[in-house]
ZAVOBA-886052 format. One record per residue: residue number from 1; x, y, z of N, C-alpha, C, CB in turn. Coordinates in Angstrom, 1 decimal, padded with zeros to 4 digits. Glycine has a CB too. Layout:
BEGIN
{rec NUM {X Y Z} {X Y Z} {X Y Z} {X Y Z}}
...
# end
This chain:
BEGIN
{rec 1 {014.5 007.2 017.3} {013.0 007.6 017.4} {012.0 006.1 017.6} {012.5 008.6 015.8}}
{rec 2 {012.5 005.4 017.2} {011.6 004.1 017.4} {012.1 003.7 018.9} {011.9 002.9 016.2}}
{rec 3 {012.9 003.8 019.4} {013.4 003.0 020.6} {012.9 004.1 021.7} {015.2 002.6 020.7}}
{rec 4 {013.2 005.4 021.2} {012.1 006.1 022.2} {010.7 005.8 022.3} {012.0 007.5 022.1}}
{rec 5 {009.9 006.0 021.4} {008.8 005.6 021.2} {008.3 004.4 021.9} {008.8 005.5 020.2}}
{rec 6 {009.3 003.5 021.8} {008.4 002.3 022.6} {009.3 002.3 023.8} {008.4 000.6 021.7}}
{rec 7 {010.1 003.2 024.4} {010.7 003.2 025.8} {011.5 002.2 025.7} {009.8 003.1 027.0}}
{rec 8 {012.2 001.8 024.8} {013.2 000.5 024.5} {014.6 000.7 024.7} {013.1 000.0 023.2}}
{rec 9 {015.5 000.1 025.3} {017.0 000.0 025.1} {017.2 -000.4 023.6} {017.8 -001.2 026.1}}
{rec 10 {018.4 -000.1 023.1} {019.2 -000.4 021.7} {019.6 -001.6 021.5} {020.3 000.4 021.5}}
{rec 11 {019.7 -002.4 022.7} {019.5 -003.9 022.8} {018.6 -004.6 022.3} {019.4 -004.2 023.9}}
{rec 12 {017.5 -004.1 022.7} {016.2 -004.6 022.6} {015.9 -004.6 020.8} {015.1 -003.5 023.6}}
{rec 13 {016.3 -003.8 020.4} {016.1 -003.8 019.1} {017.1 -004.6 018.3} {016.1 -002.5 018.7}}
{rec 14 {018.0 -005.0 018.5} {019.0 -005.7 017.8} {018.8 -007.3 018.5} {020.7 -005.0 018.0}}
{rec 15 {018.0 -007.6 019.7} {017.4 -008.8 020.1} {016.4 -009.4 018.9} {016.6 -008.6 021.4}}
{rec 16 {015.4 -008.4 018.7} {014.5 -009.2 017.9} {014.8 -008.8 016.5} {013.0 -008.9 018.2}}
{rec 17 {015.6 -007.7 016.1} {016.3 -007.3 014.8} {017.7 -007.7 014.6} {016.3 -005.8 014.6}}
{rec 18 {018.1 -008.7 014.5} {019.7 -008.7 014.6} {020.3 -007.9 013.6} {020.3 -010.1 014.4}}
{rec 19 {019.6 -007.8 012.3} {020.0 -007.3 011.2} {020.2 -005.6 011.4} {018.9 -007.7 010.1}}
{rec 20 {019.6 -005.3 012.4} {019.0 -004.0 013.0} {018.2 -002.9 012.0} {020.2 -003.2 013.6}}
{rec 21 {018.4 -001.9 011.6} {017.4 -000.9 010.9} {016.8 -001.3 009.8} {017.9 000.3 010.6}}
{rec 22 {017.8 -001.9 008.8} {017.2 -002.6 007.5} {016.2 -003.9 007.8} {018.5 -003.1 006.4}}
{rec 23 {016.5 -004.6 008.8} {015.6 -005.8 009.0} {014.3 -005.2 009.7} {016.3 -007.1 009.9}}
{rec 24 {014.4 -004.4 010.6} {013.4 -003.7 011.2} {012.5 -003.1 010.0} {014.0 -002.6 012.1}}
{rec 25 {012.9 -002.3 009.2} {012.3 -001.7 008.3} {011.3 -002.7 007.1} {013.5 -001.0 007.7}}
{rec 26 {012.3 -003.4 006.8} {011.8 -004.8 006.1} {010.7 -005.5 006.4} {012.7 -005.7 006.1}}
{rec 27 {010.9 -005.7 008.0} {009.5 -006.2 008.5} {008.3 -005.6 008.6} {009.6 -006.4 009.6}}
{rec 28 {008.5 -004.2 008.6} {007.6 -003.1 008.6} {006.9 -003.1 007.3} {008.3 -001.9 008.9}}
{rec 29 {007.7 -003.3 006.3} {007.0 -003.2 005.0} {006.2 -004.4 004.4} {008.0 -002.9 004.0}}
{rec 30 {007.1 -005.3 004.8} {006.0 -006.9 004.8} {004.8 -006.8 005.6} {006.8 -008.3 005.7}}
{rec 31 {004.7 -006.2 006.6} {003.7 -005.9 007.5} {002.7 -005.4 006.6} {004.0 -005.1 008.6}}
{rec 32 {002.9 -004.2 005.9} {001.9 -003.3 005.8} {001.8 -003.8 004.2} {002.4 -001.6 006.1}}
{rec 33 {002.5 -004.4 003.6} {002.4 -005.2 002.6} {001.2 -006.2 002.7} {003.6 -005.7 002.3}}
{rec 34 {001.2 -007.1 003.7} {000.3 -008.4 004.2} {-001.2 -007.7 004.6} {001.1 -009.3 005.8}}
{rec 35 {-001.1 -006.4 005.2} {-002.2 -005.6 005.5} {-002.9 -005.0 004.4} {-001.8 -004.7 006.2}}
{rec 36 {-002.4 -004.6 003.3} {-002.9 -003.9 002.1} {-003.5 -005.0 001.5} {-001.8 -003.1 001.3}}
{rec 37 {-002.9 -006.1 001.3} {-003.3 -007.3 000.4} {-004.5 -007.7 001.0} {-002.4 -008.6 000.2}}
{rec 38 {-004.3 -008.1 002.6} {-005.6 -008.7 002.8} {-006.9 -007.5 002.7} {-005.6 -009.4 004.4}}
{rec 39 {-006.5 -006.2 002.7} {-007.4 -005.7 002.4} {-008.1 -005.5 000.8} {-007.2 -004.8 002.9}}
{rec 40 {-007.3 -005.5 000.2} {-007.5 -005.6 -001.1} {-008.5 -006.9 -001.4} {-006.2 -005.6 -001.8}}
{rec 41 {-008.1 -007.9 -001.0} {-008.8 -009.3 -001.3} {-010.1 -009.0 -000.4} {-007.7 -010.9 -000.8}}
{rec 42 {-010.3 -008.8 000.9} {-011.3 -008.3 001.5} {-012.3 -007.4 000.6} {-010.8 -007.5 002.5}}
{rec 43 {-011.7 -006.3 -000.1} {-012.8 -005.3 -000.8} {-013.2 -006.0 -001.9} {-012.3 -003.7 -001.2}}
{rec 44 {-012.3 -007.3 -002.8} {-012.8 -007.5 -004.0} {-013.8 -008.9 -003.5} {-011.5 -007.7 -005.2}}
{rec 45 {-013.9 -009.5 -002.6} {-014.6 -010.5 -001.9} {-016.1 -009.9 -001.6} {-013.9 -010.9 -000.6}}
{rec 46 {-016.0 -008.6 -001.4} {-017.3 -007.7 -001.0} {-018.1 -006.9 -001.8} {-016.9 -006.8 -000.2}}
{rec 47 {-017.3 -007.0 -003.2} {-018.1 -006.1 -004.1} {-017.9 -007.2 -005.4} {-017.3 -004.3 -004.4}}
{rec 48 {-018.3 -006.5 -006.5} {-018.8 -007.3 -007.8} {-017.7 -007.0 -008.9} {-020.5 -006.7 -008.2}}
{rec 49 {-016.9 -006.0 -008.5} {-016.1 -005.6 -009.8} {-014.7 -005.1 -009.1} {-016.8 -004.3 -010.7}}
{rec 50 {-013.6 -005.1 -009.6} {-012.5 -004.3 -009.4} {-012.7 -002.8 -009.1} {-011.6 -004.5 -010.5}}
{rec 51 {-013.5 -002.3 -010.0} {-013.7 -001.0 -009.6} {-014.1 -000.2 -008.4} {-014.4 -000.7 -010.2}}
{rec 52 {-015.2 -001.3 -007.9} {-015.4 -001.0 -006.6} {-014.9 -001.3 -005.5} {-016.1 -001.2 -006.4}}
{rec 53 {-014.0 -002.5 -005.9} {-012.8 -002.9 -004.8} {-011.8 -001.9 -004.5} {-012.1 -004.2 -005.3}}
{rec 54 {-011.1 -001.4 -005.6} {-010.4 -000.4 -005.4} {-010.9 000.8 -004.8} {-010.0 -000.2 -006.2}}
{rec 55 {-012.0 001.4 -005.0} {-012.7 002.6 -004.7} {-013.0 002.5 -003.0} {-014.3 002.7 -005.6}}
{rec 56 {-013.4 000.9 -002.6} {-013.5 000.5 -001.2} {-012.2 000.6 -000.3} {-014.1 -000.9 -001.1}}
{rec 57 {-011.2 000.0 -001.2} {-009.7 000.1 -000.4} {-009.2 001.3 -000.2} {-008.5 -000.7 -001.1}}
{rec 58 {-009.3 002.6 -001.2} {-008.9 003.5 -001.0} {-009.7 004.2 000.2} {-008.7 004.0 -002.2}}
{rec 59 {-011.1 004.2 000.1} {-011.9 005.0 001.1} {-011.9 004.2 002.6} {-013.5 005.2 000.5}}
{rec 60 {-011.5 003.0 002.4} {-011.0 002.3 003.6} {-009.6 003.0 004.5} {-010.6 000.8 003.1}}
{rec 61 {-008.5 003.3 003.6} {-007.3 004.0 004.2} {-007.8 005.4 004.7} {-006.1 004.2 003.1}}
{rec 62 {-008.6 006.0 003.7} {-009.1 007.5 004.2} {-009.8 007.4 005.4} {-010.0 008.3 003.2}}
{rec 63 {-010.7 006.4 005.6} {-011.4 006.4 006.8} {-010.3 006.0 008.1} {-012.6 005.4 006.6}}
{rec 64 {-009.4 005.2 008.1} {-008.6 005.0 009.1} {-007.5 006.2 009.3} {-008.1 003.6 008.9}}
{rec 65 {-007.2 006.8 008.2} {-006.3 008.0 008.6} {-007.1 009.1 009.0} {-005.5 008.4 007.4}}
{rec 66 {-008.6 009.3 008.8} {-009.3 010.1 009.6} {-009.0 010.1 011.1} {-010.7 009.8 009.5}}
{rec 67 {-008.9 009.1 011.7} {-008.9 008.8 013.0} {-007.7 009.5 013.8} {-009.0 007.2 013.1}}
{rec 68 {-008.0 009.8 014.9} {-007.0 010.7 015.7} {-005.4 010.0 015.6} {-007.6 010.8 017.5}}
{rec 69 {-005.8 008.6 015.8} {-004.2 008.2 015.5} {-003.5 008.6 014.4} {-004.1 007.0 015.4}}
{rec 70 {-004.0 009.2 013.3} {-003.5 009.7 012.1} {-003.3 008.5 010.9} {-002.0 010.4 012.6}}
{rec 71 {-002.3 009.2 009.9} {-002.4 008.4 008.5} {-001.6 007.1 009.0} {-001.7 009.2 006.9}}
{rec 72 {-002.5 006.1 007.9} {-001.8 004.8 007.9} {-001.3 004.2 006.6} {-002.6 003.8 008.4}}
{rec 73 {-001.1 003.2 006.3} {-000.6 002.9 005.1} {000.7 003.4 004.6} {-001.5 003.4 004.3}}
{rec 74 {001.5 002.5 003.8} {003.1 002.8 003.8} {003.1 002.9 002.0} {004.3 001.3 004.8}}
{rec 75 {003.4 003.9 001.7} {003.7 004.2 000.2} {005.2 003.8 -000.2} {003.6 005.8 -000.1}}
{rec 76 {004.8 002.1 -000.7} {005.9 001.4 -000.9} {006.9 002.1 -001.9} {005.4 000.1 -001.5}}
{rec 77 {006.5 002.6 -003.0} {007.4 003.3 -003.8} {008.4 004.5 -003.3} {006.6 003.6 -004.8}}
{rec 78 {007.8 005.0 -002.6} {008.2 006.0 -001.4} {009.7 005.3 -001.0} {006.9 006.1 000.0}}
{rec 79 {009.3 004.6 -000.3} {010.3 003.9 000.5} {011.4 003.1 -000.3} {009.6 002.9 001.4}}
{rec 80 {010.9 002.5 -001.4} {011.8 002.0 -002.3} {012.7 002.8 -003.0} {011.1 001.5 -003.2}}
{rec 81 {012.2 004.4 -003.3} {013.0 005.3 -003.9} {013.8 005.9 -002.9} {012.2 006.4 -004.7}}
{rec 82 {013.7 005.9 -001.5} {014.4 006.6 -000.8} {015.5 005.5 -000.1} {013.5 007.5 000.2}}
{rec 83 {014.7 004.9 001.0} {015.6 004.2 001.7} {016.0 002.7 000.9} {014.9 004.0 003.2}}
{rec 84 {015.1 002.3 -000.1} {015.6 001.1 -000.5} {016.4 001.0 -001.7} {014.5 000.3 -000.8}}
{rec 85 {017.2 002.1 -002.0} {018.1 002.7 -002.8} {019.7 002.0 -002.3} {017.9 004.4 -002.7}}
{rec 86 {019.4 001.9 -000.9} {020.9 001.4 -000.2} {020.5 -000.1 000.4} {021.5 002.5 001.2}}
{rec 87 {019.3 -000.8 000.1} {019.2 -001.8 000.9} {018.4 -002.7 -000.2} {018.4 -001.4 002.5}}
{rec 88 {018.6 -003.8 -000.8} {018.0 -004.5 -001.8} {016.9 -005.3 -000.8} {019.1 -005.5 -002.7}}
{rec 89 {017.0 -005.5 000.0} {016.2 -006.4 001.1} {015.0 -005.4 001.2} {017.1 -006.7 002.8}}
{rec 90 {015.2 -004.4 001.5} {014.0 -003.2 001.6} {013.2 -003.1 000.1} {014.9 -001.5 002.1}}
{rec 91 {014.2 -003.0 -000.8} {013.7 -002.5 -002.0} {012.8 -003.9 -002.5} {014.9 -001.9 -003.0}}
{rec 92 {013.2 -004.9 -002.2} {012.6 -006.3 -002.8} {011.2 -006.2 -002.1} {013.7 -007.9 -002.4}}
{rec 93 {011.2 -005.7 -000.7} {010.1 -005.8 000.0} {008.8 -005.0 -000.2} {010.5 -005.7 001.2}}
{rec 94 {009.2 -004.2 -000.7} {008.4 -003.3 -001.4} {008.0 -003.7 -002.6} {008.9 -002.2 -001.5}}
{rec 95 {008.9 -004.0 -003.6} {008.2 -004.2 -004.7} {007.3 -005.7 -004.8} {009.2 -004.0 -005.9}}
{rec 96 {007.5 -006.7 -003.8} {007.2 -007.6 -003.4} {005.3 -007.5 -003.0} {008.4 -007.9 -002.3}}
{rec 97 {005.4 -006.5 -002.2} {004.1 -005.9 -001.8} {003.3 -005.5 -003.0} {004.4 -004.7 -000.8}}
{rec 98 {003.7 -004.7 -003.9} {003.3 -004.0 -005.0} {003.0 -005.3 -005.7} {004.3 -003.0 -005.6}}
{rec 99 {003.6 -006.1 -006.0} {003.3 -007.5 -007.0} {002.6 -008.0 -006.3} {004.4 -008.4 -007.6}}
{rec 100 {002.1 -008.4 -005.2} {000.9 -009.4 -004.5} {-000.3 -008.3 -004.8} {001.0 -009.9 -002.5}}
{rec 101 {-000.3 -007.3 -004.6} {-001.6 -006.4 -004.6} {-002.2 -006.5 -006.4} {-001.1 -004.6 -004.1}}
{rec 102 {-001.1 -006.0 -007.2} {-001.0 -006.0 -008.6} {-001.7 -007.3 -009.1} {000.4 -005.9 -009.0}}
{rec 103 {-001.2 -008.5 -008.7} {-001.9 -009.8 -008.9} {-003.1 -010.0 -008.8} {-001.5 -010.5 -008.2}}
{rec 104 {-003.6 -009.7 -007.6} {-005.2 -009.9 -007.1} {-005.7 -008.9 -008.2} {-005.7 -009.4 -005.2}}
{rec 105 {-005.5 -007.7 -008.4} {-006.1 -006.9 -009.2} {-006.1 -007.4 -010.5} {-005.6 -005.7 -009.1}}
{rec 106 {-005.4 -007.8 -010.9} {-005.2 -008.1 -012.6} {-006.3 -009.3 -012.5} {-003.4 -008.7 -013.2}}
{rec 107 {-006.3 -010.2 -011.6} {-007.5 -011.4 -011.8} {-008.7 -010.8 -011.7} {-007.5 -012.6 -010.7}}
{rec 108 {-008.9 -009.8 -011.0} {-010.3 -009.5 -010.9} {-010.6 -008.7 -012.1} {-010.6 -008.8 -009.6}}
{rec 109 {-009.4 -007.8 -012.6} {-009.6 -007.1 -013.8} {-010.1 -007.9 -015.1} {-008.5 -006.4 -014.0}}
{rec 110 {-009.4 -009.0 -015.2} {-009.4 -010.1 -016.2} {-010.9 -010.6 -016.0} {-008.2 -011.2 -016.0}}
{rec 111 {-011.5 -011.0 -014.7} {-012.6 -011.5 -014.7} {-013.6 -010.5 -014.9} {-012.7 -012.1 -013.8}}
{rec 112 {-013.6 -009.4 -015.0} {-014.3 -008.2 -015.0} {-014.4 -008.0 -016.8} {-013.3 -006.9 -014.1}}
{rec 113 {-013.4 -008.8 -017.5} {-013.8 -008.7 -019.0} {-012.6 -007.7 -019.7} {-015.5 -008.0 -019.1}}
{rec 114 {-011.4 -007.3 -018.9} {-010.6 -006.5 -019.5} {-009.5 -007.5 -020.1} {-010.0 -005.4 -018.5}}
{rec 115 {-008.7 -007.1 -021.0} {-007.8 -008.0 -021.6} {-006.3 -008.2 -020.6} {-007.5 -007.4 -023.1}}
{rec 116 {-005.8 -009.3 -020.7} {-004.6 -009.4 -019.7} {-003.4 -007.9 -020.0} {-003.7 -011.1 -020.2}}
{rec 117 {-003.5 -007.7 -021.0} {-002.4 -006.3 -021.1} {-002.9 -005.3 -020.4} {-002.2 -005.7 -022.5}}
{rec 118 {-004.6 -004.9 -020.8} {-005.2 -003.7 -020.0} {-005.0 -003.9 -018.5} {-006.9 -003.7 -020.2}}
{rec 119 {-005.5 -005.0 -018.0} {-005.4 -005.3 -016.8} {-004.1 -005.2 -016.0} {-005.9 -006.5 -016.9}}
{rec 120 {-003.0 -005.6 -016.7} {-001.7 -005.3 -016.0} {-001.3 -003.8 -016.1} {-000.5 -006.2 -016.6}}
{rec 121 {-001.6 -003.1 -017.0} {-001.6 -001.8 -017.0} {-002.3 -000.9 -015.9} {-001.8 -001.5 -018.1}}
{rec 122 {-003.5 -001.4 -015.9} {-004.5 -000.7 -014.8} {-004.0 -000.9 -013.5} {-005.9 -001.3 -014.8}}
{rec 123 {-003.9 -002.2 -013.2} {-003.3 -002.8 -012.0} {-002.1 -001.9 -011.6} {-003.0 -004.3 -012.3}}
{rec 124 {-001.1 -001.9 -012.6} {000.3 -001.1 -011.8} {000.2 000.4 -012.0} {001.8 -001.7 -012.6}}
{rec 125 {-000.9 000.8 -012.7} {-001.1 002.2 -012.7} {-001.8 002.4 -011.3} {-002.0 002.8 -013.9}}
{rec 126 {-002.6 001.7 -010.8} {-003.1 001.8 -009.7} {-002.3 001.5 -008.3} {-004.3 001.1 -009.8}}
{rec 127 {-001.1 001.1 -008.4} {-000.2 001.0 -007.4} {000.4 002.4 -007.5} {000.8 -000.2 -007.5}}
{rec 128 {000.6 003.0 -008.5} {001.2 004.3 -008.3} {000.3 005.0 -007.6} {001.6 005.0 -009.5}}
{rec 129 {-001.1 005.1 -008.1} {-002.0 006.1 -007.8} {-001.9 005.8 -006.2} {-003.4 005.9 -008.5}}
{rec 130 {-002.1 005.0 -005.7} {-002.6 004.9 -004.3} {-001.4 005.1 -003.6} {-003.2 003.5 -004.0}}
{rec 131 {-000.1 004.8 -003.9} {000.9 005.1 -003.2} {001.0 006.7 -003.1} {002.1 004.4 -003.7}}
{rec 132 {000.9 007.3 -004.7} {000.9 008.9 -004.5} {-000.3 009.5 -003.8} {000.9 009.6 -005.7}}
{rec 133 {-001.4 008.7 -003.5} {-002.4 009.3 -002.7} {-002.2 009.2 -001.1} {-003.7 008.6 -003.2}}
{rec 134 {-001.7 008.2 -000.8} {-001.3 008.1 000.4} {-000.1 009.3 000.9} {-000.7 006.7 000.3}}
{rec 135 {000.9 009.0 000.2} {002.0 010.3 000.3} {001.6 011.6 000.1} {003.0 010.2 -000.8}}
{rec 136 {000.3 012.1 -001.0} {-000.2 013.3 -000.7} {-000.9 013.7 000.4} {-000.8 013.6 -001.7}}
{rec 137 {-001.7 012.7 000.6} {-002.6 012.8 001.9} {-001.7 012.9 003.1} {-003.6 011.5 002.1}}
{rec 138 {-000.6 012.5 003.2} {000.3 012.4 004.5} {000.7 013.8 004.5} {001.6 011.2 004.5}}
{rec 139 {001.5 014.1 003.5} {002.2 015.6 003.4} {000.9 016.5 003.5} {003.1 015.9 001.9}}
{rec 140 {-000.1 016.6 003.0} {-001.2 017.8 003.3} {-001.8 017.6 004.6} {-002.4 017.8 002.3}}
{rec 141 {-001.8 016.6 005.1} {-002.6 016.5 006.5} {-004.0 015.9 006.4} {-002.8 018.0 007.1}}
{rec 142 {-004.6 015.7 005.0} {-006.0 015.4 005.0} {-006.0 014.5 004.0} {-007.0 016.4 004.8}}
{rec 143 {-007.2 013.8 004.0} {-007.5 012.7 003.1} {-007.8 013.0 001.7} {-008.7 012.0 003.6}}
{rec 144 {-008.0 014.1 001.7} {-008.5 014.3 000.2} {-008.0 013.9 -000.7} {-008.5 015.2 -000.3}}
{rec 145 {-006.6 013.8 -001.2} {-006.1 012.8 -002.1} {-006.4 011.5 -002.5} {-005.2 012.7 -001.8}}
{rec 146 {-006.8 010.9 -001.0} {-007.2 009.3 -001.2} {-008.4 009.4 -001.7} {-007.2 008.4 000.0}}
{rec 147 {-009.4 010.2 -001.4} {-010.7 010.3 -002.1} {-010.8 010.5 -003.4} {-011.5 011.2 -001.6}}
{rec 148 {-010.0 011.5 -003.8} {-009.9 012.0 -005.3} {-009.4 010.6 -006.2} {-008.6 013.6 -005.6}}
{rec 149 {-008.1 010.1 -005.3} {-007.8 009.0 -006.4} {-009.0 007.7 -006.0} {-005.8 008.3 -006.2}}
{rec 150 {-009.8 007.6 -005.4} {-010.8 006.7 -005.4} {-011.8 007.0 -006.4} {-011.3 006.6 -004.0}}
{rec 151 {-012.3 008.1 -006.3} {-013.6 008.4 -007.4} {-012.6 008.2 -008.7} {-014.6 010.3 -007.4}}
{rec 152 {-011.5 008.7 -009.1} {-011.0 008.5 -010.3} {-010.5 007.3 -010.9} {-010.2 009.2 -010.4}}
{rec 153 {-009.9 006.4 -009.9} {-009.7 005.0 -010.4} {-010.9 004.1 -011.0} {-009.1 004.3 -009.3}}
{rec 154 {-012.2 004.5 -010.2} {-013.1 003.7 -010.6} {-013.7 004.3 -012.0} {-014.0 003.5 -009.5}}
{rec 155 {-013.3 005.6 -012.4} {-013.6 006.0 -014.0} {-012.6 005.1 -014.6} {-013.3 007.9 -014.4}}
{rec 156 {-011.5 005.1 -014.5} {-010.6 004.1 -015.6} {-010.9 002.6 -015.4} {-008.8 004.3 -015.4}}
{rec 157 {-011.5 002.0 -014.4} {-011.7 000.6 -014.4} {-013.2 000.5 -014.8} {-011.4 -000.1 -013.0}}
{rec 158 {-014.0 001.5 -015.4} {-015.2 001.4 -016.0} {-015.0 001.0 -017.4} {-016.0 002.5 -015.8}}
{rec 159 {-015.8 000.2 -017.7} {-015.6 -000.2 -019.4} {-016.6 000.6 -020.2} {-015.9 -001.8 -019.8}}
# end
């Protein structure tokens, strides 16, 4: 499907990704992870609290997903649970992306006055909620789950 979409030959795939499909998917997960991390960091830089940042992040994903090009975002846990079970490289890429985002959120939550334990719990739950909202939005064909997650995570982040 990828080769057809790119109008490319199979040899092109293996030229750029000698490890084949696993290397291609790992690269895609790593790229999406960097994009998600950059957006979370930008949201934290533009707001005063982790609550505002996570809301902004989810609404950003929803806004991009409302565009004609369709849904954006890669539900890392879904990839890890489906494709990652047969490839430790893909699985590691998914969990590294989540860990990087979680780390940034934990730092901001601690700065917001939450304990280290509560910050870790909230950041981990947020990763699950964001992934679930992306997956639900994609499967439903609308961004309501993303917007619902944004509104409700704010409540959890409020002291």
